[in-house]
C-alpha positions as CSV (number, residue, x, y, z in Angstrom):
1,M,22.3,1.8,-18.2
2,K,20.7,4.3,-15.7
3,E,21.8,4.0,-12.2
4,R,19.1,3.0,-9.7
5,N,18.1,5.4,-7.1
6,L,19.1,3.6,-3.8
7,L,17.1,6.0,-1.6
8,F,13.8,4.8,-3.3
9,D,15.0,1.2,-3.4
10,N,15.7,1.3,0.4
11,I,12.3,3.0,1.2
12,K,10.5,0.5,-1.1
13,G,12.3,-2.4,0.6
14,L,11.1,-1.2,4.0
15,L,7.6,-0.7,2.7
16,I,7.3,-4.0,1.0
17,F,8.2,-5.8,4.2
18,L,5.6,-3.7,6.0
19,V,3.0,-4.7,3.5
20,V,3.8,-8.3,4.1
21,F,4.0,-7.9,7.9
22,G,0.8,-5.9,8.0
23,H,-1.1,-8.6,6.1
24,S,0.3,-11.2,8.4
25,L,-1.4,-9.5,11.4
26,E,-4.8,-9.4,9.8
27,L,-6.2,-12.1,12.0
28,L,-4.1,-11.5,15.2
29,K,-4.9,-7.8,15.3
30,N,-8.4,-8.7,16.5
31,E,-7.0,-10.8,19.4
32,Y,-3.9,-9.0,20.6
33,I,-3.7,-5.3,21.3
34,I,0.0,-5.1,20.6
35,A,-0.5,-6.6,17.2
36,N,-3.4,-4.1,16.6
37,I,-1.1,-1.1,17.5
38,I,1.6,-2.4,15.1
39,Y,-1.0,-2.9,12.4
40,T,-2.4,0.6,12.8
41,F,1.1,2.2,12.8
42,I,1.9,0.4,9.6
43,Y,-1.4,1.2,7.9
44,F,-1.0,4.9,8.7
45,F,1.7,5.4,6.1
46,H,2.9,2.2,4.2
47,M,0.5,2.5,1.3
48,P,0.6,6.3,1.2
49,A,4.4,6.2,0.9
50,F,4.3,3.5,-1.7
51,I,1.8,5.4,-3.8
52,F,3.8,8.6,-3.4
53,I,6.9,6.8,-4.9
54,S,4.7,5.3,-7.7
55,G,3.7,8.8,-8.6
56,Y,7.2,10.1,-8.5
57,F,8.2,7.6,-11.1
58,S,5.3,8.4,-13.4
59,K,6.7,11.6,-14.8
60,D,7.1,10.1,-18.3
61,L,3.3,10.4,-19.0
62,K,3.2,8.6,-22.3
63,K,5.4,5.7,-21.0
64,S,3.3,5.4,-17.9
65,Q,0.0,5.4,-19.8
66,D,1.2,3.0,-22.5
67,S,2.5,0.5,-19.9
68,A,-0.6,0.8,-17.5
69,F,-2.3,-2.2,-18.8
70,E,0.6,-4.5,-19.0
71,K,2.3,-3.6,-15.7
72,F,-0.9,-3.2,-13.5
73,L,-4.2,-4.4,-14.9
74,L,-2.8,-7.6,-16.5
75,P,-1.1,-8.8,-13.2
76,F,-4.4,-7.9,-11.4
77,L,-6.4,-10.0,-13.9
78,I,-3.9,-12.9,-13.6
79,I,-3.8,-13.0,-9.9
80,T,-7.5,-12.2,-9.1
81,L,-8.8,-15.6,-10.4
82,P,-6.4,-18.0,-8.4
83,W,-6.6,-15.8,-5.3
84,N,-10.3,-16.1,-5.3
85,I,-10.0,-19.8,-5.6
86,V,-7.4,-20.1,-2.9
87,S,-9.2,-17.8,-0.5
88,F,-12.5,-19.8,-1.0
89,I,-10.6,-23.0,-0.3
90,L,-8.9,-21.6,2.8
91,G,-12.2,-20.2,4.0
92,I,-10.9,-16.6,4.0
93,T,-14.0,-15.6,2.0
94,D,-17.2,-17.2,0.9
95,N,-17.8,-14.6,-1.9
96,Y,-16.5,-14.2,-5.3
97,S,-16.3,-10.8,-7.0
98,F,-13.9,-10.3,-10.0
99,F,-14.2,-6.5,-9.9
100,T,-14.1,-5.9,-6.2
101,P,-10.3,-6.2,-5.8
102,A,-9.4,-8.7,-3.1
103,W,-7.0,-7.8,-0.4
104,A,-3.8,-6.3,-1.7
105,M,-5.0,-6.4,-5.4
106,W,-6.7,-3.1,-5.1
107,Y,-3.4,-1.4,-5.5
108,L,-2.8,-2.9,-8.9
109,F,-6.3,-1.8,-10.1
110,S,-6.1,1.7,-8.7
111,M,-2.5,2.1,-10.2
112,F,-3.9,1.2,-13.6
113,I,-6.6,4.0,-13.2
114,W,-4.1,6.6,-12.0
115,K,-1.5,5.9,-14.8
116,L,-4.3,5.8,-17.4
117,L,-5.8,9.1,-16.3
118,L,-2.8,11.1,-15.2
119,P,-2.3,13.1,-18.4
120,Y,-5.9,14.1,-18.2
121,L,-5.8,14.9,-14.5
122,L,-2.9,17.2,-14.9
123,K,-4.9,19.4,-17.3
124,I,-7.3,20.3,-14.4
125,K,-6.3,23.5,-12.5
126,R,-5.4,22.9,-8.9
127,I,-5.8,19.2,-9.2
128,F,-3.9,18.4,-6.1
129,K,-6.1,20.6,-3.9
130,I,-9.2,19.1,-5.6
131,S,-8.0,15.6,-5.0
132,I,-7.6,16.3,-1.3
133,F,-11.1,17.7,-1.1
134,L,-12.5,14.6,-2.9
135,G,-10.4,12.3,-0.8
136,I,-11.7,13.8,2.4
137,T,-15.5,13.9,1.4
138,A,-15.6,10.6,-0.5
139,G,-16.6,8.8,2.7
140,L,-19.8,10.8,2.6
141,F,-21.2,8.9,-0.4
142,M,-22.4,5.3,-0.6
143,E,-21.3,5.0,-4.2
144,F,-17.6,5.3,-3.1
145,N,-17.0,1.8,-1.9
146,S,-14.7,-1.2,-2.6
147,F,-16.3,-2.1,-6.0
148,M,-13.6,-1.5,-8.7
149,S,-11.5,0.0,-5.9
150,I,-13.3,3.3,-6.5
151,S,-13.0,4.6,-2.8
152,R,-9.3,3.9,-2.6
153,T,-8.6,5.2,-6.0
154,I,-10.1,8.5,-5.0
155,T,-8.7,8.7,-1.4
156,F,-5.2,7.7,-2.2
157,L,-5.0,9.9,-5.3
158,P,-3.4,12.9,-3.5
159,Y,-0.4,10.8,-2.5
160,F,0.1,9.7,-6.3
161,L,-0.1,13.3,-7.5
162,A,2.2,14.6,-4.8
163,G,4.8,12.0,-5.8
164,Y,4.4,13.2,-9.5
165,F,4.8,16.9,-8.6
166,F,7.8,16.2,-6.3
167,D,11.3,16.6,-7.8
168,D,14.9,16.0,-7.0
169,I,15.4,19.5,-5.6
170,L,12.5,19.1,-3.1
171,I,13.9,15.8,-2.0
172,E,17.4,17.1,-1.6
173,K,16.0,20.0,0.5
174,L,13.9,17.6,2.6
175,R,17.0,15.4,3.3
176,K,19.1,18.4,4.4
177,K,16.6,19.2,7.1
178,P,17.5,18.1,10.7
179,K,16.5,14.5,11.6
180,L,15.3,15.1,15.1
181,P,11.9,16.6,14.1
182,F,11.2,13.6,11.8
183,I,12.2,11.2,14.7
184,F,9.7,13.1,16.8
185,V,7.0,12.5,14.0
186,I,7.5,8.7,14.3
187,I,7.2,8.8,18.1
188,S,4.0,11.0,17.7
189,V,2.4,8.7,15.1
190,A,3.2,5.7,17.3
191,L,1.3,7.4,20.1
192,V,-1.6,8.2,17.8
193,A,-1.6,4.5,16.8
194,I,-1.9,3.5,20.4
195,Y,-4.8,5.8,20.8
196,F,-6.5,4.5,17.7
197,S,-6.0,0.9,18.8
198,T,-7.4,1.4,22.3
199,S,-10.3,3.6,21.3
200,D,-13.7,2.1,20.8
201,L,-14.8,5.1,18.7
202,I,-12.4,4.4,15.8
203,P,-12.6,1.0,14.1
204,V,-9.4,-0.1,12.4
205,E,-11.2,-0.6,9.2
206,I,-11.2,3.2,8.7
207,L,-7.6,2.9,7.7
208,W,-8.5,0.8,4.7
209,L,-10.3,3.8,3.1
210,D,-12.4,1.4,1.1
211,R,-16.0,2.2,2.4
212,P,-18.3,5.2,3.3
213,F,-18.6,6.5,6.8
214,I,-22.0,5.1,7.4
215,N,-20.7,1.5,7.0
216,L,-18.4,2.0,10.0
217,N,-21.2,3.3,12.2
218,Y,-19.7,6.7,13.0
219,S,-20.8,10.3,12.2
220,M,-19.9,12.1,9.2
221,K,-18.2,14.8,11.2
222,L,-15.9,12.4,12.9
223,G,-15.3,10.7,9.6
224,L,-14.2,13.9,8.0
225,I,-11.8,14.8,10.9
226,I,-10.2,11.4,10.7
227,R,-9.7,11.7,7.0
228,I,-7.9,15.0,7.5
229,L,-5.8,13.4,10.2
230,L,-4.9,10.5,8.1
231,Y,-3.7,12.8,5.3
232,G,-1.5,14.7,7.7
233,I,0.0,11.5,9.1
234,G,0.4,9.9,5.7
235,F,2.3,12.9,4.2
236,L,4.4,13.5,7.4
237,M,5.5,9.8,7.5
238,T,6.3,9.8,3.8
239,F,8.5,12.9,4.2
240,T,10.0,11.3,7.3
241,L,11.1,8.2,5.3
242,L,12.6,10.5,2.6
243,N,14.6,12.3,5.4
244,L,15.8,9.3,7.5
245,I,16.3,6.4,5.1
246,T,19.8,5.9,3.8
247,E,20.9,6.5,0.3
248,K,23.6,3.9,0.6
249,K,23.3,0.3,-0.6
250,C,22.0,-1.9,2.3
251,F,19.9,-5.1,2.9
252,L,16.8,-3.1,1.9
253,S,18.1,-2.2,-1.5
254,K,17.5,-5.6,-3.1
255,L,14.0,-5.9,-1.5
256,G,13.2,-2.5,-3.0
257,K,14.6,-3.5,-6.4
258,N,12.2,-6.6,-6.6
259,T,9.0,-5.6,-5.1
260,L,6.8,-6.8,-7.9
261,S,7.2,-10.6,-7.1
262,V,6.8,-9.9,-3.4
263,Y,3.6,-7.9,-3.9
264,L,2.0,-10.4,-6.3
265,L,2.9,-13.6,-4.5
266,H,3.0,-12.9,-0.8
267,I,-0.8,-13.1,-0.4
268,F,-0.8,-16.8,-1.2
269,L,2.0,-17.6,1.4
270,I,0.4,-15.3,4.1
271,G,-3.0,-16.8,3.3
272,A,-1.5,-20.3,3.9
273,F,0.0,-19.1,7.1
274,F,-3.4,-18.0,8.4
275,G,-4.2,-21.8,8.4
276,I,-1.5,-22.2,11.0
277,S,-1.9,-19.0,13.1
278,R,-5.6,-19.8,13.6
279,N,-4.6,-22.7,15.7
280,I,-2.1,-20.8,18.0
281,S,-3.6,-19.5,21.2
282,N,-0.5,-17.9,22.5
283,N,-0.6,-14.3,21.2
284,I,3.0,-13.5,21.8
285,L,4.1,-16.6,20.0
286,N,1.7,-15.8,17.1
287,L,3.2,-12.3,16.8
288,I,6.7,-13.8,16.8
289,L,5.7,-16.1,14.1
290,C,4.0,-13.3,12.0
291,T,7.3,-11.4,12.2
292,I,9.5,-14.4,11.2
293,V,7.1,-15.6,8.4
294,S,7.0,-12.0,7.0
295,I,10.8,-11.7,7.0
296,I,11.2,-15.1,5.3
297,T,8.4,-14.4,2.8
298,T,9.8,-11.0,1.9
299,Y,13.3,-12.3,1.4
300,I,12.5,-15.4,-0.6
301,L,10.1,-13.6,-2.9
302,S,12.4,-10.8,-3.5
303,T,15.3,-13.0,-4.7
304,N,16.3,-12.6,-8.3
305,P,15.2,-16.0,-9.5
306,V,11.7,-15.6,-8.2
307,N,11.4,-12.0,-9.4
308,N,12.8,-12.9,-12.8
309,T,10.4,-15.8,-13.1
310,V,7.4,-13.6,-12.4
311,S,8.6,-11.0,-14.8
312,K,9.2,-13.5,-17.6
313,F,5.7,-15.0,-17.0
314,L,4.0,-11.6,-17.1
315,N,6.0,-10.7,-20.2
316,F,5.0,-14.0,-21.9
317,V,1.3,-13.4,-21.1
318,A,1.6,-9.8,-22.3
319,R,3.2,-10.9,-25.7
320,K,0.4,-13.3,-26.4
321,I,-2.5,-10.7,-25.9
322,I,-1.0,-7.2,-26.5
323,K,-0.4,-5.9,-29.9
324,K,3.0,-4.1,-30.3
């Protein structure tokens, strides 16, 4: 049995907690500046790093392509219907759209597209540079929006490709570099997060990368500059995690091993928590509760019984509808 890569398990463990924590702050970020800063800091890098790792583990092109439907599109289809029902009941949304991925579900849909198209994308010369150019300029076009996750699929593609092109030798070189510059990167990104959060010129929605610049009411020039900045931050923070996170087994290792169940189910628990947090007027207390709920949610959903149950259910559905 192949030994697990604890470095990536640990990074994924941290990132899946940040996914849950970031989502728990969705409402509070609009009311409390500290929550907004934390939210902005998280959204600078958590999905870029997650997608980078997904690309890294996609080097077996045939296996990745063959399993794309079962691992990503099928869970997306299974979760989307109940999530739309729950979000309607909870008053989170009053619209229903099956192919406009709701909340965290965009990642599953985009992963399906990336895995499916990767063998063909790799046939294109200088595909990484082309993907960066497309990601920067995608905000100029109205067609690139949240429908079928097309905007995010394009703008996050460079991270997926970068992960694919990265190898063990590059990671080893990165880990041997001094840690102090990477600590400075974290401090610098935190300061940028403070600026973003306190600036009236930059809406936090720009971090979602799911809509054209015109929908956010700022100029194309500013939009292009911010997109370039976001790529710089996203890659720097991803490399920072690769340098700083331990390769030894720790409390993050189990979380990183069982991210699937956390990602699929946390939206229901966090959505239910919103019903409570709406009625809490004390922002500090609300932030504390967001933190505690995120820790508990991540821990419970990452336990082996929950993860195994989710995996068995998905496998059961797959056997019923997929020809082997």
